[in-house]
N, C-alpha and C positions, 0 to 999 in steps of 0.2 A: 402436556397436561392442561386441559381447559374445560370450561363449562360456561354456559350463558347465564349471566345474572338475570333472574326472573324479572326484576323491575326495570333495570337499566339496559337490558339486552346488550350487555357488553362482555366481550370475551375476557375472562380473568385467567391468571396464570398462577403458577407456584409462587411467583414473586409477590403477587397481590396478597396471597394468603400469608406469606412470610412477613410482609410489611405490617399487615393488620395485627398479626400475632406478636410482632416485635421480636421475631427470631430470624435466623438465616434460612435461605432456601434449602440448604442441605438438611436442616432440622426438619423442615416440612417433608422432605423426601424420606427421611428416616421414619417419620411417623407413618407415612403412606405404606412403607414396607414393613411396618411393625417391628422396627429395630428396638432393642432394649436400651440402646445408648441415648435415651432421651429422658430428661428429668420429668417426673409425673406432672408437675404443674405446667410445664411447657407443652407436654403431650396433650393434656386436657384442653388447653387453650387452642392449640392447632386443630385438634380433633373437632372441637366445637365449630370452628370456621369451616372445616371440610364438610361437616354435616349441614351447616347453615347454607352453604352455596352448592350443596350436592356435588362437590368437587371430586372428580375421578381421574386417574391417570389414563392417558390414551393407550391404545394397545401396543404401539411400538415402544413407548417409554416403559411400559410394564415388562415387555420382553427383554429390554436391555438393562434393566435395573441391576440384576445380579450377575451379569456376564460382562466380559471385557469386550468392548465394541471394537470392531475392525473398520469402523467408518470414521473418516476425518472430514469435518465440516470446513468449508472454505468460503470466506466472505470476500468478494472482490469489489472494488469500487465501481468498475464498469468494464465488463469483458468485451464491449464493443471496441475498446482501445486495445490495439494489438499487443501492447506490453503486458497487460493483465491476462490476455488470452494465452500468450506464450508461457507466462509463469504458471498459469493454471494447468495447461497441458503437461508441462514438465513435472508439476506436483502429481498429477494423475498417473503419469507413467511411473514415477518413483514409488508411489503408493501401491500400484498394481504389482510391482516387482516384489513387494513385501507382503502381499496377500491382503492388502487393505483396499477399501473403496473410498471414493470422495463424494461429497455432497456439496454442490456449488450453489451459493446464494449471491445474487447480483444486487448490490445496494444502490447503485446509481448515484453514489456520493451523498445519500440522504441519511442524516443522523438517526432519524426515527426508524428508518428501514434497518439500519445496522443494529439498533437496539432490539427490534423485533426479531431479527434473524439470529442474533446472539441468544436470545431467550428461547427461540424455537430449537436451535441446535442443542442448547443445554437440556431442554425437555426431552429431546430425542436421545439423550445420553450418548452422543458421539464420543469417540475416544479422545479426540483433541480438536482444537479449532485453529485454523490458520487465517489470519486477516491480512489482506493485501490492500493498502491504501486506506481511504476514508479517514476516520478519526485517528487511526494509527499514524497518519501522515502529518497531523497537526503539530506545529511548532510548540504551541501551548496546549497541553492535553485538556480536553473537556471534562469538567469535574463530575458531571452526571454520568458520563460514559465510564469514567474511571471507577465510580462507585458500583456501577453495574458489573464491570469486569471483576472487581474484587469480591463480589458476591458469588461468583461462579468458579474462580480459578483454584479454589481449594479442592474442587472435585474434577474439573476438566481443565487441562493446561491450554493456554492461549499463546500462539506464536504469531508475531507481527513482523511486517517488513519495514516498520518505522519504529515508533516508541509509544508508550503510554506511561507517563510519569505517575508514580505513586502506586504502581501495580507490580505484581510478581510475574508478569508475562515474559516470554522469551523473545529476543530480538534477533532476527536474521536480516541484516541490512546490506544493500549495495554500498560500497565505500564511495560516498558522494565526493569526498575531497579528492580521492585518487582519480575519480572520473574526470573532474575538471582539470586536474593536473595534467592528465594525458592530452587533453585537447589544447590547453594553453601552451604547454611546452612544445607540442608539435607545431602549432601555428607560429610561435615565436622563432622556432628553429627554421621555419620557412621564410623568415624575415618580416613577418607581419608585426606591426607596432600599433595599429588602430584596430582593435578587436572589440566587436560589439557582442552583447549578450541579449538574446531575445526570448521572451516568454517566461511563464511561471509566476507563482505568487510567493511573496516572502513569508507568508504565514504557514507555508508547507516546509517541513523540516529539511528535506533533501535540497529543495530550491534555495532556502535560506543559506544552507551550508555552501552551496555552489556560488551564490552571490558574494558571500564573505571571502571565500577562497579566491575568487576572481580578483577582488581588490588586493588581496595579500600578494598574489603572484605578480600583479602589475607593479606593486611596490618593490618586490624582490628583484625585478628586472629594471627598476628605475624608469618605469613607463608611467605616463600621466593617466590618472583616472578621469574619465569624462562622463558625467552623470547622464548626458544625452545619449550615450552609447548603451545604456541599460534600459530595455523596453520590456516591462513586465506585462502581465495579463493572464492568459489562460494557458492551456496545453493543446491548442487546436490549430488548424490551418489558418483560421481568421486572425488569430493572435500573431502568427508569423508574418502574414501578409500585411497587416496593419503596422506592425513594428518595423518592417523593412521599408515600407512607404515613408514612415516618419524618419528613419535613418537617412533617407535620401535628401532630407532637408538639412542635414548636418553639414557643417563646413569645418574640416574636410569630412568626406564620407568614409566610413570604415572600409578597410580592405579585406576584413574577414568577419564572419558572423558565427557565433555559437548559438544554435537554437536549442530550446529546452527539451525538445523531443523531435522525432522524425516528422510528425504532423506539422509542427510549427516550422520546421525546415522546408517542408513543401510549400508553405505560404511565403517564406522568404524567397525561395527560388522563383515562384510565380511573379512576385513583385519585381525581382531583378530582371526577369525576362521582359516584363511590360515596360521597364525603364531602359531597355536596350543594353543592359549590362550583362556581359558574358561571364559564365561560371565554368571553369575557375580562373580564366584569364584576367578578369577584372575584379572578381570577388570570390573568395573562398568561403564555402559554407560547410559547417559541421553540425553534428547533433548527438543526442543520446538515444539509446534504446535498441538500435540496430534491428528494427523489425523488417518484415518483408518489403516495406515501402522503400527502403534504401536501394533495392535493386530495380524497382519500378520507375524511379525518377530518372530524368535525363538532364545532366549527367548523373551517374550513380553516386550515392551519398556517403561521405565519410562519417562514421558514427561509432559511438562507444557501445560495445557489446557487453552483456552481463552474464554470459555463459549460462543461459537459461536452464540447461540440463543440470548443471552443478547447483545452481540457485534453488531449483525446485527440489532436488534431492536433499539439500541441506535443510530446507524448510520441513520436508516430510520426515527426515531422520530425527530432527529435533522434536517434532510433534510426537512421534511414536516413542522415542526414548523417554520423554517427559511423561507420557501417558503410562508407561511401564514403571515409573518411579526411579529411573536411572539418572545418574548425575550427568548434567549437560550444561554447557556454558549459557549464562543468561544473555550474553551479547556475542554475536558472531558477525564478521564482515565477509562479504564476497568481493573478490578483486575483479574489477572490470578490465576489459581489453579494448584497445583501439583498432578498428578495422578501416584501413585507408582505401578509399575508392577515388573516383574521378572528380569529385567536387572541390578538391583542394589542390593548390599549387603554390609555388614560391611567389612572394609579393613582388610586384613590378616596380615598386619604389621604396 
């Protein structure tokens, strides 16, 4: 729903009308559809603004107003990352099996894009929205984003792969604690006592949980925590490459590395190769996500798998059930699994 402001030449939306009128977006929607469930004084105020800005619903929104939508909107942080691509495809297949379509928005991790895309999906009256990453990954939820979500979730359910504190969204999360348990226990069983953690930002929920659990497991096994063995940064090849280069300056050098994802692991392995270090004979390397990259690297990479088919199905099932008003848990966890390949071996010392 949009129109150009004549003087400011700015696209306004149902939310602009709602803010200026001091009502909810759903109230504006009810006025637009001539619903009787609006108090006269509110209806008059909203109608004045609709006339003032010549505000009209677009054709698709009009067509979906009084029907149950079979479209699920999906906002992904960046589908160039294989993790998001795999989750999206799994969601698309699960939706198709239930007679639904999906509409993909790629936010590229930009908050303003996410807000715009949320608004657009709301205006299109999709049946539900699934958000993967982005603001839903924040350790501390963004206040403005939470406010926006709260304006729409009374009408359209939102399912996230992280969390949004202060909202009624549904959470379908990978069990991050279990994911690092799998890797740490596996490496410790192989005799590794100097285990490094490379990549990720502590302001991201799943990374923060992995960092904290990493320290806890070391304590549980009475192993020393070494600050220099934790190398944060991003979620890309460069982070892994830089982090491993820095780890080679440590004394002693770790015997095993847990990379935050497969891309960072590729950087770790490149650094090891340039330093003449053999994998897995001299250094074991593991990671998360189990994307197609694990089979392309040499040696093939040990990685934690998220059972993408099950993950996508749970996201879609939750979205559809919530859209139909059925009871569904607010928080659900997906259990990861460890896939062992050639990049890990018993510690040599």
